[in-house]
N, C-alpha and C positions, 0 to 999 in steps of 0.2 A: 636378387633374381625376381622376387615378387614385384618389386617396384618397376622393373623393366617391362614385365609382361602384363601389368595392369593397364588396360586400355582406358585410362582416365588421367587427368592432370594430377590426381591424388598420388599417382605413382612417383612423382618427384619428391614427395615428403620423406619417405624412408631413406631415399638416396641422399637427400640433403642432410638429414640427421646423422646418417652413417658417415658422411664426409666431415661434418663438424666433430663427431666423436673421434675420428681418425686423426684430425689435426691437433687434438689435445696432446699435451705432453705431461705425463705419458698418456697413451690412448685410454679413454675411459670405457672400461668393459661394460658397465651398467648401461650406458647410453647406446653402446653398440647392440646390446641385447634388446633394448627398447626399439631400436630401429628395425631389427629383424622381426620382432613381434608385430610391429606396425605393418611391415611388408606382408606378413602372413595374414593379417586381418584384412588387407586390401585384396588379397589374391582371389577370393570368391567373387569379386565384382563382375567378371565377365558372365557369371551365371545369371545376372539380372537382365540380360539382353532379351528383348521381345521378339527378335527375329531368329533366334537360335532354333535350328532344326536339324534332324538327321534324315538322310534320304537313302533308301534301299531300292536299287533298280535291278530287275532280273533281265535275262537275255530276251525275254518275250515282251519287253517294254512295261511289264507290270511294276508299279512303283508304290512304295509306302513312305509317306512323309510323317515323321514323328516329331511333333512340336513338343514343348515342355509339358503340355497337358494332354494332347490327343494324338491319335494315329489317323492319318488321312491317306487313302489310297487314290492313285491317279495313274494315268498313262500319257505318254508323250505323243505328239503329232496326231496322225489320223486315228490311232488306236484309242485316243481319248473320246472319240465320238461314240464308241460302243460301250462306255461305262454305264452302269446302272443309274448313276447320277453324274452326268458330265460336269455339273457345277460344284461338285463336292470340295474341290480344292479352293474355290473362290468363296465358299460360304463360311469362311472363318476370318476373323479380323482381330486386330490388336486391342486389348482392353484399354491399354494406356492411351492409344490414339483416340478411342471413343471418349474416354474421360477428359483428355486434354482439349478435345474439340468442344465438349460441353462446358468446361471451365472457361475457355476463350470466349464463347458466345455469351455466357452469363456475365463475364467481366465487361464485355463491350456494352451489354444492356445496362449494366450498373453505371458505366461512365456516361452513357446517353448520347454519344456522338460517334461518328465514323460510319463506314459503309455497312458493317455488320448490324449496328444498332438501327440504321435506316432500313435495312432489309427486314429486321424483326418488326419494326413499326408498320411497314407495308403489308407484311403477312398478317399481322394482327388486324389490320384494317379489312383485309379480305375475309378473315374468319369471323369478324364481328357479327354479321347476320346469323350465322350458324350458332355461334356462342350464345346469342340471346335466346335461342329456342331450347336450350338445355335446362333441365331442372338442376339447380345448384345445391350444394351441400350446406351444412350449417354455417360455413365460413364464406358463403356466397362464391364458391369456387367449384371447379369441375373435379370429379373423381375419375379414376383410371378408365372405366368403360367409355365415358364421354370423350376423354382425351384420345383414346384409340380411334373412335369413330371420326373425330375431327381430323386426325392425320389421314385417315383413309379417304375422306371426302376431298381434302386438299390435293393429295397426289393423284387421286383418280381422275382429275381434270386432264392429266397428261397420259392417262392410260396406265399409270404406274400403281403398283400395290406393294407397299413396304412389307418385307418378309417378317412374319411373326406378329403382325398387328392383331390377328384374330384372338378371341378369348383364350384359345388353346395355346397361343404363343407365350402367355404368361403363366401357364400351368406349372412350369419348372420351379417357380419361386417358392412353392410350398415345401419342396423337399431337396432342392439343389441350390443352396446359397452360393453366390460368387464370392469366394474368399479373397484375401489380399494377395495370395500367391498365384492366383489364376492369371495366365498371360494371354490366352486366346479365348475369344467368345464366338460361338456360332451366330451368324447374323440373325437367325430366327429368335434369339433371346435378347438381342440388343434393344428393341423397343421396350420390353419388360424391364430390362436392367436400367435403362435411362429413366423410366417412370419411377422405378424404385429409388433411384438417386434423388430425383426431384421431390418425391414424396417425403424422403428423410429430411431434405433441406427445408421443406415447408412445415416440418413438424407434424405431418399428417393432415394438413389443412387443405391439400389439393392444389390445383393449378389455376391461376388467373389467366386473363386473355394475353397479357404480355409474355408470360412464361410459356404459354401454348405456342405463341409465335416463335419464341426462342427455340423450342423443341423442333419445330419445322425446319428452322434454319440450321440446326445441328445436323439433321439428316441431309439437307442440301449440301452442306460443307463436307460431310463424310463422303457423299457420292462424288463430289468434285475432286476431293483429295485422292480418292481411289482411281478416278479417271486419269489424273495426272500421273499417278504411279504406273498404271498400265501403259500409258503412252511412253513414259521413260523406259520401261522394260522393253517395249517394242523397238524403240530406237536402238537400244543396246543389242538386242537379239539380231536385228537387221544390220547392225554395224553402221549406223548412220550418225552423222555429227549432230550434236544438240545446238551448237552455236552457229550453224550455217544453214542457209535455205537449201531445200532438196527439190529436184525437178518433179514435174507432175507425175511421171511414171512411178517414182519412188513414193510420192505422196499417196497414190492409189494403193500401193503395197502396204503402206503404214495404216491407212484407214481400213483396208481389207483385213489386215491382221487384227486391228482393234475389234472389228465385228466378229472375227473368229473367236476372240477371247470373250467378248461381251455376250454374244448370242449363242455360241456353241461351246464355251467353256474351255477353250484351248489353254493349256497350262504352260505359261512362259517360263516358269521356274525350271522346267526340265526339257523344253523344246529348243532345239538348235535352229539356226537360220535355215538349214536345209529341210528340217522337219516342218517348219512353218510354211515354207514355200510349197512343199508337196501337199500339205493340208489345203492350202488355198487352191492349188491346181485341181485337187480331187473334188472340192466343193464346187468349183467352177464347172466341172464336167458332169457331176452327178446329182447335185442338190438344187432343185428348181426354186424353192423359196430363197436360197442363198443367191441365186442369180438375180432375183429382184433386189436384194440388198446391194449387190455389186453395181447394178444399174444406178441406184441412188448415190453410190459413192462417186461415180462418174459425173452425175448431175451436180454433185456438191462441188467438185473441182473444176469449175468453169471460170474463165476470165483471168487466169494467171498461169504463168509457166513455172513458177517456183513458190515454195511454201516453207515458212519457218515452223519451228516446234510449237510456238504459242498459237500460230494460226491453225495448225492441225489439231491441237487440243480443242480449240473452239469448234472446228468442224466435227470432231468426234462427239462433242457435247450435243451438237445438232442432230447427229445420227442417233443418239439415244432417244431424243424426242421423236424422231422419225420412226423408230422401231415400234414405239407404242401406237403411232398412227397406222402403220402398215398392218399391225396385228388387229387393230380395230376394223380395218377394211375387210380382212378375212372373216371376222366375226359377222360383219354386216352382210357379206355375201352368203354365208352359211344361213343366216336368219332369213334372207330372201328366198333361198332355195327350199327351206323347210316350209315357209309360209305359202309357197306356191302349190303345195300338195293339195289335191281336191278335198281331202277329209280334214284339213287343218281348220280349226275354229277357235277363236278367242285364246290364242296362245298355246293350244294343245293339239297334239297329233296322236291318234291311237297307237299304242305301243307295238301292236302287231304289224303296223305299217311303217315303222321306223327302219330306215336302211342307211348304210354308209353313204356319205356324199363327199365330193371334193370341191373345195373352194380355195382359189389362189394357190393351187398345187398342194393343198394340205388336206388331210383326211379328217373328217368329223363323223360323230355318231358311230364309231367303231366299237364302242363299249358293249359288253353283254348287258341284258336287261337287269340282272341282279346288281351289277355294278352301278347302273343308273339309279336304281332304287336306293342304294347306299349313299349315293351322292345327293339325295333329296330332289331328284329331277323327275320322279314318276309319282303320279297321284291317281287315286281311284276316281272314276267318273262319277260314281254315286256320291262321293264326298263333296264334289264341286257343284252338285245339282244339275249336272249335264244330263242330256237325254240319251247319252251313249250307253246306258245300262250300267252294269257292275264291272265293266272292263277297266283297263288301266290306260293312261295316256302319258306321253312325254310332255312335260311343261317346258316349253322352249326357253323362256326367260330364266328359269332355274338352271337349265343346262348351260346356257351361255355364260351365266355368272358363277359357275362352279369353278373350283380351284384347278381342276384338270384342264380347263380351257385357258389357264394362265401359262405363260412361258417364263420360267425362271431365267434370270440373267446373272452375269458375274458380279453385278453390283448389289446394292441393298434392296433391290426391288424386283418384282416380276411384272411383266406386261399382261394385262387382263382385258377381257371384252368390256367395252363401255357400258356403264349402268345408266341407261337412258331414263329410267324412272327417277333416279336421283338428279341427273343433270337437266332433264326437261321439265319435270313437275315439282319434285320436292324442293329444289333450290328456289323456285319461284314462290312456293308457299312460305318458305322461311323468310324471304324478303318481305312478303305481305304481312305476315303475322308478327314477326319480331318478338315472339313470346313462345313459351312451351306448348301452348294450345292455340287452335284456330277455330273460327266460326265456319258455318256451312257455306256462306257466301265466299269466304276467302279460299276455301278448298275448291269450290266450283270454278272460281276465276283462275286459280293456278292450274287446274287440270283441264280447263276448257270443257267442262262437263256439259253434256246434252241435257235436254229436259228430263228424259227418263233417268239418266244418271243422277241428276239433281234431286229427283224424288227419293231414290234409294239413299242418297247422301243425307237428305233431311231426316229420314227415319233413323239413320245411324247416329246423327248428332243429337236427335231428341232422346235417344237411349243413353247418352253420355252427359246429360244435364246441360246441353246447349253448346258444348265445346269439345273438340277432338284433340287428343294428345298427338302432336305432329309426328312424334317418333314412337307412337304406341302400336300395339298389335291390331286393334280394330281398324285403324286407317290403313295399315299394311294389307290386311285381308281385303278391304274394299278396293284398294288399288289393283290388286291382282284380279278380282272379280270383274272389274270394269275395263282394265287395260292388261289383259293376260299376256299379250305378246311383248309387252314392255316391262311390266312390273312382276317381280318374282313372288311366288307363294311362300309365306313364312313356313319353315319346316323345323320344328323344335329339335328333332333328332340329329340334325347336322349343323346346328347353329354355332357350336363351339369351334368346329373345324372350318366351316364354310358359311359364315354369316352373309346373308344377301340383303336383308332389310334392316332398317334402322333399329327396330326393337330387338333384333338378333344381335346386332353389334353392341347394344347397350345392356346385354344380359350380364348376369353376375359372373365373377371370376370362376375358373375351374382350377382344381388343384391336383389333377392326375398328370404326372410328367409324361406318361405315355401319349397323352393328347398332343403334346409338342412334337414328339417323335413321329406320330402318325401324320401330323401336318407337314413335316419335312418330307416324309415318304411320298405323300400325294403329289407334292410339287416336283419331286424327282421323276416320278412316272411320266408326267406330261412333257418335261424337257427331253427325256430320253427318247420318247416317241418322235419328237420333232427333229432331233439331231440325226436320227437314222432314217428319216422319211425318204422314200424313193430310192434307197441305196440297194435294196434287194439282197443284202448280206447281213450276217449276224456278228461278224468280227473282221478284223483287218486281214486275217489269214486268207480270206476268200476273195480279196481284192484282185483285180487284174494286175499283171506284172508291171504295166506301165505306170501304175500309181501305188506301188508298194510303199508302205510307211517306213520311214527311216528309223533305225534302231537308235536309242538314246546312248551316246557315248558316256560311259560311266566316269571316264577321266576328266570330263569337262563339266563344271557346274556353273550355271549362270545365277548370280546373286541379284536380288532385287530389293529395294528399300520398302519399308512399310508406310512411309509417309514422304511426300514430296519435299518437305522441309529438310530431310536428311541429305538430299542431293539437289542443291540449288543449281539451276541450269547454267547460270553464268560463271559459277566458280567451283564446279565439282572437281575438275582436274586439279585446281589450285589447292582445294581442301585435302584431296588425297595426297598431294605432294607434301603439304605441311604435316600431315599425320606421319608420313614416312620419315621425314626429317626429324620429327620429334622422337619417334621410336629409335632411330639410329643414334640420336644424341644421348638418349637415356642408356642405350646399349654401350656406347663408348664410355660414358661416365661409370657405368657398372664395371666394365673390364678394368678400368684404372683402379677403382676401389677394391675390386677383387684381388688385384695384385698386391695392393697394400695390406689387405686383410691377412695375407700369408705371414707378413711380418708381425702383425698383432698376435696371431696364434702362436708364433714362436716365443715372443717376448712376454706375453701377458698370461696366456692360458696354460703355458708350460708344456714340455714334450710329453708329460704323462698322459695327456688326453689321447695320444696316438695309439695307446694300448687298448682303448675301449672298443667294444664290439660295434660294428656299423649297424647292427640290426635295430638298435634303439633309435637311431637317427631316422629310420623309415616308419616309425610308429605313426607320425602325423600323416604321412602319405597313405598308409594302409587304412587308417580310420577314414580318411577323406574318400577313398574309393569305396569303402564299405558303406558309407552313408549316402554315396551317390552325388556328393556335392561337387566333385571334380569333373563329372562326366561332361556337363555343358561346356 
């Protein structure tokens, strides 16, 4: 029986041994027992599945997903928009998938050829100027803080911020080791976990340029694999064929559904086709930023009447890039509106004159003053040398680069406001210097300093023995003093959760796991504000009758793979058919052997066994349930 229900080719072995033992003359009891023991040993194999989960759904669409390690609450359809963290179900990933991706990339690098190795080489070439400006450790390699900052700078070019890159993202490592039995990881600890794996592989020596490029490619491949997975699930939910082209109207529905997942956290695991269609209709009618996204979908689907699965995956990848650009435009508009205030000067606006604004149909500066202080976006005028007395001012650059200005996505990253100080000035300085420190002339050239700025810069350089640390605190402070609208003021109190300047990114590790939890909480607040923007309601119960959310039918469960390799587009049906045939074959052989076993029991074991109590035969099962090994 264990051989039949073991979802592995190993299930054939106990059946084969059983058959050999039965054909012996007389049947060999010892071999039969060994076959049964082998079957029992294989029985727990289903518990090793990474995709195993239990789902509890209530009549009000409240849902709890219990993975092997964690409990995750979610809601189906429109109700998911009103969760405290709409992305909660997407912020978990399979540890084995992350590990296999890392292994595959490192293997390709070792072989030295193929598209993955070529991509690693290209990424390393792009990172070389930044890599040269870091102070190396005793092995001429980078330690974890410099690696985190390198990843931040690379993906920030797209407006992306990898979740958990901040110093607080690695705080969990001090008290929460990821043991071998862990199946699921929150995406906020994936960067720290990968760094830990690479640290162990290098025997604590750090990362060189090639390994740094490989780590970037690992994240690129994880992001792409998850995109493929979402698109597969969307096709299944919408009941569309994978191996045939779909018309433009259906393609718009597919890409719209992808954006509902990617930007709004729609949970495909529990959403039916009807629930997904009503969610899209609701967003079309009530959510203005969503309408901008929908317009981009229509622009993307031009020039063709039909689209294949592969083509739509490529279109969805372009929409991810577009989402970062669209968020950047909203940030730019907010910056222009604040800068236009009469009392705005050198990147600062008196706190008592800060008022909510709307840019690209989104609300900004709605936070209370105390919350802005906690975010490191408020400074005392006297501290900055301003003539504004002892009052307080909003630092615009600090506000725009705060985590609450980022929008979490269903992927491994959030989209954040562009850091113009890094892209416009610091990157040029790194290209000029190609070293950890720079001269006054190099800084002046990179920042296009005026004569007055050049004088203050010369004084600063003179105080540091002729050279400035490119990623140091003195230069970061000078940047803010001279370019307050663009460059953030370093704020030590918030650097672990919200690093804005290079010196804050390169700060030492933190070891309080609550820092990681607080980081996740801050990101959830921002995305929850975005998903409910302009709706005017606090829950789906208040929606108009024409857009009532569909209840999730408990009797129907839609399963989705954790990796695209599990479901190849061209042969998924064939693979499923083959698995079914294999199981039926094993079941047939089992029934034949079961019939012959009755004869064995009569002739070998003797009729005396019939008088035994059946209670002893259930000991194994009772122990199994007691230990919890059978549950999965």
